[in-house]
C-alpha positions, 0 to 999 in steps of 0.5 A, a space after each residue: 499499499 502506498 501514500 496516496 491510498 493511506 492519504 486517500 484512504 484515511 477516514 475509512 482506515 479508521 473506521 475499518 480499523 476501529 468497527 475490526 477491533 471491536 468485532 474482535 470483541 463481540 466474536 470473543 464473546 460469542 465465541 465465550 458464551 458458547 463455551 460457558 452455555 455448553 458448560 452449563 448444559 451440556 447439549 450440542 443442539 441447546 449451543 446450536 440454537 444460540 447461532 440460530 437465534 442469531 440469524 433468524 433476525 438476519 434473515 426474516 428481517 434483512 428486506 426491510 433493514 435496507 429500507 430503513 437504513 436508507 431512509 436513516 442517516 447512516 452515521 446515526 444508525 450505525 452508533 444506535 445499533 451498536 449502542 442497543 447491542 452493547 446495552 444487550 451486553 452489558 444485560 448479560 454481564 449484570 445476569 452473570 454477575 448475580 447468577 441469574 444468567 440462564 440460556 434463554 436469557 442469551 437466546 432473547 440476547 442472541 436474537 436482539 443482537 441479531 436484528 441491531 445488526 440486521 440493520 446496521 450492516 447495510 448502513 456499515 456497508 453503503 458507509 464504506 461505499 460513501 468514504 471509498 474513493 472508486 479506485 481503491 474498492 479492491 484494496 478495501 475490499 481487500 483489508 474487510 477480508 483481511 480482517 474478517 480473517 484475523 477476528 476469524 483466527 484470533 478470537 478461538 484462542 484469545 476467547 478461550 485464554 482470557 475464559 480460561 485465566 480470567 472468567 467470562 466477565 472480563 472477555 464480556 468488559 474487553 468487548 464493551 471496551 472495544 464498542 466504547 472506542 470504535 463509538 468514539 471515533 464514529 461520533 467524533 472523528 468519522 464523518 459520513 458524506 452524501 446523507 439524504 435524510 428526510 426529504 418530503 414525504 417518506 416512502 410507505 416501507 414496505 414500497 421501500 423494501 419491495 425496491 430491493 426485490 425489483 432492482 435486482 430483478 431488473 438487473 439480472 447479473 446481480 441476482 444470478 450472481 447472489 443466487 449462485 453464492 447462496 448456493 455455495 453457501 448452502 454447500 459451505 455449511 454443509 461442509 462446516 456442520 460436517 467437518 467435526 464428524 471427520 476430523 475428531 473421530 479420526 484424528 482427535 481435537 486436536 486435528 479439529 483445532 489444526 486444520 482451522 488454524 491453517 483456514 484462518 492462516 490460508 484466509 489472511 494470505 488471500 486477504 493480504 494478496 487481495 491488498 496486494 494484487 492490482 484491479 483483474 482483468 474480470 472480477 467476474 472470473 475472479 469470483 467463478 475461478 477462486 469458488 471453482 478452486 476452492 471446492 474442487 480441493 479441499 472437499 476431495 482433499 478432506 473425503 480422500 486424505 487419510 493424514 493430518 497434512 493432507 487435511 491441512 493441504 485441503 484447508 489451505 487451498 479451500 481458503 487461500 483465494 476465499 478473500 480475493 472472491 470476496 473483494 472481487 463482489 465487494 468491488 462489483 457490488 459497490 460499482 454496479 449498484 447506486 449508492 443511494 438504492 444500495 441498503 436497501 439492495 444489500 439488505 435483499 441481498 441478504 436474505 435472498 444468499 445468507 437463509 441457505 447456511 442456516 439451512 446446510 447447517 441443519 441438512 448437513 447435520 441431519 445428513 451425516 447423522 441419517 444417511 452416510 454414518 449409517 450407510 458407513 456403519 454398514 459396511 463390510 471391514 475391507 470393502 472397497 466403500 471402508 478402502 477410500 473412506 474410513 469406517 464408521 462417523 468419521 468414514 460416512 463424513 468423509 463419504 458427504 465431502 465427496 458428495 457436496 464437492 461434486 456438487 459444488 464444482 457442479 454448482 459452478 459451472 453454470 455460473 462461469 457461463 451466466 452471461 448475465 453475470 458476464 454482462 455485469 463488467 461491461 456496466 
């Protein structure tokens, strides 16, 4: 990165850095609450419902959140949503200190946080567009991908260390401290231009929300790309649901932790790659090729691999190009979608693109437990199936990953040939 980039992007870099720190604090709190709930109740389903509660508002209400985001002041929206989420965290801290914290409190907390994130996220996306010079979309997208990867990599280690040494309360205080820093910087140091607030009679909320869907219907390239990514999210979430069932029986919890570490390192390297590389000739080809490489490597290496080095290699090949894909997609959307409707279009995108994630988690877990593991358990020792994939639960998950890999590759091919997606480069 050169001096011109730092000079022209000083404001957005400050926003990015402080928001990344705040996201780290929030992620650590969420991770620690999962650990706390499992320790209290010992149920995987109980802890999984924490994620479901957080996702439910995001999927169900995103389409309306964008309409509100486009109508409201971006800075005020971000500050208000973050402040309400922080109040929820303070409530959890008070319940924890007084010994009154129960699992239903966390369900309610996650649902409220999910609601705040649903409204805040499109406002934040538009703010990034307004603050970033057009020629720096690629680098800014790379930095965002880098910070997301870094948060994912650091969260388990930092949260586990703090939880063990000083307890859940210290993690929550760290979360509130990073929120305060981000809020103060946003309030006093980051002006967000181009806000259009309160001009004339406000548009009815339902009509404004429909505009996002209407835009997608009229711009097939954006819609087809979003639907393609929804299929990828379905496949990826089924993979995530099956991964522990593959690695823990075959290599133990250490194997799962090491593979996830290599996933984080590969994502970090990919984020740096996205920052360093110049604008590609074709962003759509970068998106499709990155996902094709990911789907055609990691799933198959984990399915057929029988050793930790092979699994780690699969994690690297599967994730190193994902930040480059995200940066290209982010830049393509910012360049293609008009700023004045980005909030509602992003929200419509969130509903269509991300509703497949909870579906994939539930479907993947069910298929592993009820279909593939029973099938592999019925095979005789020394059979071709057992020779290829292993026995028992790990073998069933490995066979499922092979199926996921085939589905992932097949889902990438139509997107490469989609004329509407290719036409986005010409707009």
